[in-house]
Structure formats: C-alpha cells, structure tokens
C-alpha positions in Angstrom: -152.4 -55.7 -93.3 -151.2 -53.1 -90.3 -149.1 -51.1 -92.1 -151.6 -48.0 -92.8 -150.5 -45.1 -94.3 -152.6 -42.4 -93.6 -153.7 -40.6 -90.9 -157.2 -42.0 -91.5 -156.5 -45.5 -91.7 -154.8 -45.4 -88.2 -158.4 -45.4 -86.4 -159.3 -48.2 -88.6 -156.3 -50.1 -88.0 -156.1 -49.6 -84.2 -159.9 -51.3 -84.4 -158.5 -54.0 -86.4 -156.4 -54.9 -83.9 -158.4 -54.6 -81.1 -160.9 -57.4 -83.0 -157.5 -59.4 -83.3 -156.9 -59.7 -79.8 -160.3 -60.0 -78.8 -161.1 -56.2 -77.3 -163.0 -54.6 -80.4 -165.9 -53.3 -78.6 -163.2 -51.7 -75.8 -160.7 -50.5 -78.6 -163.6 -47.9 -79.9 -163.5 -45.8 -77.4 -160.0 -44.8 -77.2 -159.8 -44.9 -81.2 -162.9 -41.4 -81.3 -160.6 -40.1 -78.1 -158.0 -39.6 -80.9 -160.1 -38.8 -83.7 -161.6 -36.4 -81.4 -158.0 -35.2 -80.5 -156.3 -34.4 -83.6 -160.1 -32.7 -84.9 -159.0 -30.0 -81.0 -155.5 -30.5 -82.7 -156.4 -28.9 -86.5 -158.8 -26.2 -84.5 -156.4 -25.4 -82.0 -153.2 -24.9 -84.8 -155.6 -23.0 -87.0 -155.7 -19.7 -84.8 -152.2 -19.8 -83.9 -150.7 -16.7 -85.7 -148.3 -18.0 -88.5 -146.9 -21.4 -89.5 -144.4 -23.0 -88.6 -142.1 -24.9 -91.6 -141.6 -28.8 -90.2 -138.8 -30.9 -91.9 -139.4 -34.7 -89.9 -136.2 -37.2 -90.6 -137.1 -41.6 -91.1 -133.7 -42.3 -91.7 -130.4 -40.0 -90.8 -128.3 -42.1 -93.6 -129.1 -41.5 -96.0 -131.9 -39.0 -95.0 -135.1 -40.3 -95.7 -138.1 -37.4 -95.0 -141.5 -37.3 -96.6 -143.3 -40.1 -94.7 -146.9 -39.7 -95.9 -149.3 -40.1 -92.6 -146.4 -37.5 -90.9 -147.0 -35.1 -93.7 -150.4 -35.4 -93.1 -149.8 -34.9 -89.5 -147.8 -32.0 -90.1 -150.8 -30.0 -91.5 -153.4 -31.5 -89.1 -151.0 -29.1 -86.8 -151.0 -26.1 -89.4 -147.6 -26.9 -90.3 -145.9 -26.0 -93.6 -144.0 -29.3 -95.0 -140.6 -28.8 -95.7 -140.8 -31.8 -98.5 -144.4 -32.1 -99.5 -143.9 -34.0 -103.1 -142.4 -36.2 -101.5 -145.0 -37.9 -98.8 -146.5 -39.3 -101.8 -144.4 -42.0 -102.2 -144.3 -44.8 -100.5 -141.2 -46.8 -100.8 -138.4 -45.1 -99.1 -135.6 -44.7 -102.1 -138.2 -42.6 -103.2 -138.0 -40.4 -100.5 -134.0 -39.8 -100.3 -132.4 -36.2 -99.2 -129.3 -36.7 -101.9 -127.6 -33.7 -100.7 -127.9 -32.5 -96.5 -128.1 -28.5 -97.6 -132.2 -28.9 -99.0 -133.1 -30.6 -95.7 -131.1 -27.0 -94.1 -132.4 -24.8 -96.9 -136.0 -26.3 -96.2 -136.3 -25.1 -93.2 -135.6 -21.4 -94.0 
C-alpha cells in the first residue's frame, strides 16, 4: 500500500500515512512544501549551463539501477539518467547491469 513507484505517488503516500496515524490534516502542509520544493528544483536546474549524467545504483551485487522514481527525480533536476531504459521495470531482476564496464561507459 505504501510502495509508491512514481514521484507523483510520494505526496499521495504521505497523505495516506498521515491519515493512518491520525495526522491527516497536519500532513498537508509538509506535502505541499515538498511538492513546491521539487518545482523550485526543476526551475533552478533548467537554468544550468549543461545537464549532468547521473548513475544511480540501488544495489552493488548484482549491480542494480533504474529505479523509476529515482529516474524521475534525476529528470526533475535536469539530469540525464545513464540507464533510462531500466526505469520502467519494477522488478529488480530486470534492472541488473551484467557488466560493470557498462556503468563506467554510460557515465562518459
């Protein structure tokens, strides 16, 4: 129930969690602040002179990358995910990088 898979799902999950602990009303302000913060990050990043290539590793053995919501955060910050094709796979077994040289090559 609380395993969000998208950035858009994070505020919804926070609201649900707030309601579950009897603090639904108090959850609204921090949720709105975080959402506004992401908007500010996107605006600021859009003014940067170049995009950064970002390699995110969820796990090291085996090397697992491509978490969907992390890839979204990279894009929000105007970064370029090294393995965007892996972001759509929910199961980690479909996001394994078999050859460590792929990770190194993807960053250059």
